[in-house]
Every structure is written in C-alpha cells, then in structure tokens.
N, C-alpha and C positions, 0 to 999 in steps of 0.2 A: 271307116280312116277319112276319104276324099268327101262322101258325105257330111260328117260331122265337122271340117276343114270347112266345106262350102257353107253350112249355118256359122258356121263363128266370121266370116268373112260376109253376108249376110247381113248379122247385125250389127257388124259392125259401120258397113254401108250404110247403115239407117240409121241407129247413134250420128252419125258424122251430116247425115242429112238433117234430122232433127236439128242437130248446133246449129248447123251453119244456117236454118228455119229459122233458129229463134235469138239469135247472135245477130250484135251490128256486128257488119262485114269492114274488114278493111280491102285497099286498093289491089285489086287483082284477081278478088272473090266474088265479089259481088259492091253493090252500093252501100257503101256506111250508114246505117237507120242512123239518123241523130233526132234527138229527141228534143223538141220548146215544148216551156210549157208562156202563156201568154194573157194576159186580161182582153187583149181588143182584136177582135174576128179581123179589122183590115191590117192589121200586122203582120196574120199570117199569109194573108191573097199578098202582103210583101213580097214576109220570106218568101212563099211556093213561087210567084217570079225569079228568086233571083235564084233558086238551086234549077230552073231550066234551065236560067244563062248561065249556071254555072256549073250544071254539067255538060252544057254543050262546047264548052271552056276546058273542061278538064276530062278526059274521056277517060284517064286513070286515073282520078280518084272523083267515083261519082257518090251522091250523095239522096238519098233518100228522108224527107222530112216528113218529122213523126208529132203533130202537134196536135198538144192540149189545150183549149180556150178555159179557161177560169173566172170565174168572179174576178171581182177585186178583189176585196178581203182573202178567197179561198187562194190565189193565188201564191199571192203572199205571205201566208199562213206557212203552209203546205211549202213554201220552199224555207220557213226558216227552221220549219221541225225537220225538214229532208238535210240542209246543211246541218244542227245542231248533233242529230245522230248518226251523220257520216252515212246515208244510204236513200234510200228513192232520188236523189232531184234528175236534174231532168241533165243533161247536154250543153244547152244554151236559156237562157230565161230572158225573161223581159221583168223587170224591175221599175216600178217609177220611184220617182225620185227624191219626194218625200221621207221613202223607206230605203236608199239606200245604203245610206249608213248602218244603217241595221244589220249588214252583211257582211260589213268592213269590221268588226267587232275583234282584238284581241292581235295578236301578235304577226298573228299568219290567217287572211283571210282568207275564206271557205271559195273564193272566187279568183279565175285565173287572172294577171296578169297582161294586158294588152300591146305593150309597151311596141313589141318588136314584129307587130302586127300591122301599126299605126303610122310608125315615124315616117315613113317614108313620105306620107300624103299627108300628114299632123298641120305642115307648113301652109295648104292648100284649104284647110278648116278655119270654123272660128273656136279657139284653141278656148275660149270660157269656159264652153259647153262641153270640154271633156274636162276641164279642174273640181266641175259639180260632181266628180263620178274616179277620183281620184284619192293616193290613200299612203305616203311617205313615197311621193315624187313614181308610183306607180299610177297607173290606168287600168281600172278592170271593168269601163261600162262604154258603150259607144249609143248615141243619142239619136232620137229620127228626125228631129230640126232646132232650131235656132231657138222658135221662137220667142223670135225678135218681138219685143212691144212697137206699136207704132198707136200714131191720135188719125183715128175714121170718122171723116173730115162730111159732113153731107151739104154737095156743091150747093145743091137748091137752096137748101135753106144761107148755105153761106151767100150766096149769087144776091139774092135778096135783100141781103143784111148788107150788100158790100165789104162786106170781106175779102179779102186777098191773104188766102190761108199759106200762102211764101212768105208773109212780111209774118210771121207769127213764129218768131225765131226763140222766146224765153216766154215760161208759162206768166209773167209779166202780160207781154201782148197779144200771150191766149186774154185770160182776164179781159182787158182792154173787148179784144171782136166780142168774146160777153158780154158784156157790156153792148154793144153797137149791136148784136143781135137781140135780145130781150130789147130792146128802145123802137128796132124799126122791126122786126116780125112779131113777137109776143112769144119767142119759143124760148126754151132752154139750149144754151151753150154744150151745157153736158149733162153728162151724169154721176153718180158715185155710185157703186157696193157697200152698203150696210152691213152684212151679212156676208161675205164672200171678202178675199186682200188683193185682190187685179185692179182695186183702181190706187189702193196705195202701194202697196211690194215694189210694181215696177220704177214710181217715182223715190222712195227709199234706195233700191240697186242700183238706180242713176245717178246719186247721190256718193257712192258708194258706203251706203249704211246694211244691215241688215235685223232681224231676229238674235242672232247671235253673233260675236265677235271670232276673228278666226280663230281664236284658241278656246273657241266654248263657249268664250261665259255672254250673260247675258246682257244685249245692248238694244234692245226692244226699247227701254224709256229715255232713251240718248236724247241730245237737243236736236238733233234733225230731224229724229223719226215723228219728235212734239212738232217742230216746225213743219210738215207733210199736213200728222197728221189736222190742225188749225190750217192751214189755210184750206184743204177741203168743206170744213168748214164752215168760212168766213165764205167760203162759193156760193153753198148751200142758203145761208142766211142773207146775201146779199142777193141772193135771185137768179142768179145764172148759171144755178147748178141747181136740179133734183134729185132727191131721193130714187133709186132705183127703184120703178115699179115691182113688186114677188119681192124684194130685197139685193138679188143678184140677178146678173146678166145673164144669167142662164137660163130664168124663170117664162115659162110662157107668156105670164103679167108682163115682163119685160118685152121681149119680141116683137107682143103685139102693139104695145109703145111705141117703141121706137121705131116698126116699120113702118105708123105712122105720122113719120115725119113732126116726130115732140122734140125730138133733140136734134142738134146739130152736131155736134162731134161725145165720141169714146174713144179712153184711153185704152188697148185691147193687143195680145200678139198677134203674130201675125196667121197660127192655127185659127184665129176667129174667122181667117177671111170666110170658114164653109158653114158656121154657120147665119151670117147675112146671105151666103148664096141658100141655105134650106129652109131656114126658117123668118129672111125679111126680105122678099121675091120683091115689094114693092118699089122697095130704093134702091132696084137692079140697076145701072147708069148714073145714077144719081151719088154714088159715094166712092173716092180716094181716098190714096193715105198719103201720112208724109212722118218725119221723124219726131219723134216727141222733141216740145220745145223743154231745153232749160232753164232752170234756176239762177244759176249761176256759172262764169266763164270754168270752163274743165270740169264740168260734167260732162256725165255719158249720154247719149240723145238716143238709146237705146235699154233694152233691157231681157236679160233674155228667161223667160218666162217655161214653166211648168216641161217636161219632158218626162222621158223612158227609157230606160239604159239596159242595151241588152250588153247582159252577162257571160262570161263561160264559167260554170262551176267546176271544182278540184275534181268531182267524181264523172268530169267526159273521158271515156277510155280514150279516145283522139284526141287528144287534148289540140294539140296541134294542125290538124285536120277541121276542129270547129272552129277555132281563132282564125285559121286562116280566110275560111267562108264567111264568117262573119265580117270582118274585116272588108273581103270584098261587099258583102249586101249593102254595108256601111259607108265605103271609105271610095269604095270604085266610082270616077267619074257619073261614067253611064250611071251609076244608081243610084248616083245622087240624082242625077235630072228624075227618074222613078219618082222622090220622092216627092217632084211636083207631082207627077203625070198622075202618079196612080193614087199620091195620099194628100197633096195638097198641104206639105210641108212647105216651107222657104228649109231648101239642103244643110248641111254641116258647111261642106264646103262650099264660101264664096268664090272660087273661080267656075263655076257651071250660074251663077248668079249671074252675069251678062252674055249668055249665053242667048243665040238667036230662038233658040227653042224654050224656051221659057216664056216669049213673049207667043207661042202659037195659040190658037184659040183652044180655050177650054171653060167650063163654067167656069171658071175664077177670073179669067182676062174680059171674057163677055158683060162679066156683071162690072169686076172695075176696073176695066180698059188695062191696056197691056204695059204699061209701066212699073208695075207693083215689082217688080225685079231691079230695074231702075233708082228706086226712094232707098230701094235695102242697099245696093251694093256703096251705097253714099255712105253707110253707118255699120258699116261690117266687121271696123272694127273698133268700135264704142260699145263692148261691151262688160263687164264687171262677172265675175263669179258670183258664187252665192257660195253661202259657209251650213255645208250640209254638216250638221255635226248628229249623232244619234236622238237628240232628243229636238231633229226639225219640223216633226211627223204634227205633236204638240203645236211647238213655237207656232207653227203657221195658222192650227185649230184655236190656237188663243188668239191669234191678229185673229178669226175670222169670226170667232163668237163669243169673248169677251171684250176683245178695242172695241169695235167699229162698231158691234151696234148701241155700246152704250154711251162711244163720242159724238156717232153720228143719225141714227136713228132714234132713237129715245131723248138723246141730247141730256141726260140724268149728269154727265159722267167731264169735265173739260179732256179735253184731246191729253193734256199731261198726266191726270187722275187713271184716266182708262190706262194708257201706256204704264202707267207706273203698276196697277194691279194686274195685266196680264202678265209686266214683268217679273212680281212678284209672285206670280204662278208659277213661273219657268223656276224660277231660282228655284224655289223649293222643292223643285226634283231632280237636282243636282246635288 
C-alpha cells in the first residue's frame, strides 16, 4: 500500500514538473514565458534589453521572452492565420503599419485594446502615431518611432551656392534655392523617387491629404495630390531635381550617387539617418536636417512616415502582464531614450527630445552634429495621422508601382491621368 501511494506521489510530482516546464508561469511560480513574433532582429534586441530592465524593477512579475524572427511576409501571414483560426498566435507581435488594418477587421478585433496602459503617458507622446493603430476609440498598437519627415541638406553644396537653409520656409523658397544651386554649382537641388512613395507621400500628408479618406473612400486623385505630383514633375523638367538613380532611395545606385555629392537636399523620414551613416560615409560632417517647407499657411512641417505597431493578441494567457510590459517597453521615459540609443529612432515621447542625453556622442551625432533633436522638437506638434484602411497596403503599392513610374519615370501620363488610373484601380477593389 505504501509503495503504491509512493508511486502515485512520484507520478504526480513528475506530472507537475512537466507541466511547469512546458507551460507559461505566472508570478510567484517562475517567470512568465512571453512569446513574441517580429520581422526585425533589431527589434528583438530592443525587447531583450527591456526584459532585463523590467525584471530588475518587477521581482514578482518576472518575464522570459521567447522571440521568433520571421521574414516580413511570413510574420504577417502566420499571424493572420493564427488569429483567424483562434490558435497559435503569440502573446505579442510586431505588425508593419501598412498591414495593421488587416487585423482590426470585424466588430471585435483579435488584438487587445491598450488604452488602460498608455493613457497616463499619452500626453507626452506624438498622438498621431497612435491614431494609426486605433479603431472605435481604442488603441491596439504602439510604434517604435515617430518617423518624422525632414529635409536632409548637404551644407557643403548649400554653402557653395550661397544658400542659407534657415531662410527656406516654403516649397517656393526651396525651388528658388534650387535654381541658385543649379546655376552656381551645377548640382541638383533634390532627387525624387520614381518607383517608391517617400518623395510624394509626406507632402500629401503635410497637406492633410492621403490615398484614402477618413471614411475609407479613395481620394488618391484629388486636387491636392494632383498639385503635388505636378510640382515634382515641374522640378524635374526645370532641371533642379533629378530622377533618383535606381528608382528609389534604398538602391545601391542611389547610395553611390548621393554619396558623391551630386544632390543638395532630399526629403525622407528621420529613420533614414541610419542610411546615411551606413551607406554614405563620405557625407559625414556635411549633412544637417531642417523641417519640411510648406506649400501654404496651415500646412504641417513634418509627416510621420512608416512604422511598426507592437500589439498584444487576444490569445495571450496573461493579457494584463503582457500589456503592462509592452507599455513599459515603449512608453517608459528611459525606454524611449533607448529607442534612440539602441535603435537610432526618433522616440514616440517628445518629452525626451530635449534631454541632454539625446546630444551625447554616437554615430548619428558624430555624422549630423548634436542638434538633431533640437530640430525635431520644433515640429513635435506638426503631424497628421494616416488614414489606414483595409486596402491601405494596395493603396501604397498603387502609388509606388502605377502612379509614380507613369508620371515621373516614363512620363507617359500626366500627373492627373496617373493618379486617376491609380485611383480607379483602388476603387475597383471596393
């Protein structure tokens, strides 16, 4: 009898041990095993660091992060299947901004609202970046950066042309400066992408326009967008702008061209700082940033572009712990500083932008000078949200592959025609 009881106890103990080793643990019985999917290894590094700090601060709510880094398409496809089937989703996941609307379908999204964990710090953040991941008053994702669009100026070219970049307030001023640069140096003032959207989309956003309206209707061919695309084409034809070698500003041809000092200024988001440091070393010490010029009074002087929202799925077993950790990782003040020091991104919280630590020496301040966040701080309130709809991914693709090549690369269609054709493609999907 005693041997039988002992055997039962041993079996029970083994079962408990196996269960504990194979399941997530709540506080008090071991670290909670938090599963996380991403498509960027550098994001894993950021969260690994955040877990270490979290565990130091929360001895009774320990976390063990288990990260899976997938390819871009695999990450989003696997997540969609897992949410649709109701099983296999991670606790926490990175979702690229153009795909986010796909996961907010239906009356009850399969992601967890984050309002309760971000409400106390939202006042210190650039709110439009949260609106990109919102539905019906709930916030479902937290980004890694603002993606503030700025103009990157080559001061060597500007000085040689006698241009004071601080006097460039409007796009008309920019064109006038471009004419001066062309006449005095023979260089191009700027370059435009012909197979991507970064040259045009920020200008659309600063005017309050978009591919889709707030109600989801297609507005790609509206008067504002036609005016902007005509502006880009006119600058190419006048000779102050060049079509970007390689078609876009992430091509090897472009990096080499810009690195040789052929172009005086380009428009790109703040996350492009790292492209300069990594691929255009010869421009170190020559580049600086300034706010976007405006077309007319009332326009914003920047646009938040790109992004990845981290979300908590409805399949998370310990939802509150995962939400609390996510909010800490991305909304805590010290963590926002690390968004800069670890990732090289412009943090969501503008109240760290004027912290002295943001001027401390790193590869970005060594390249651009210490005033990066002095400039960004002046535009902290000048961002419009994006209109993210279920067709947003196709909308951006249409702008990249249908509109820009036809209007700027081959010039086979007028800007109005190219935009109308692109808009009709999108209307056919609705």
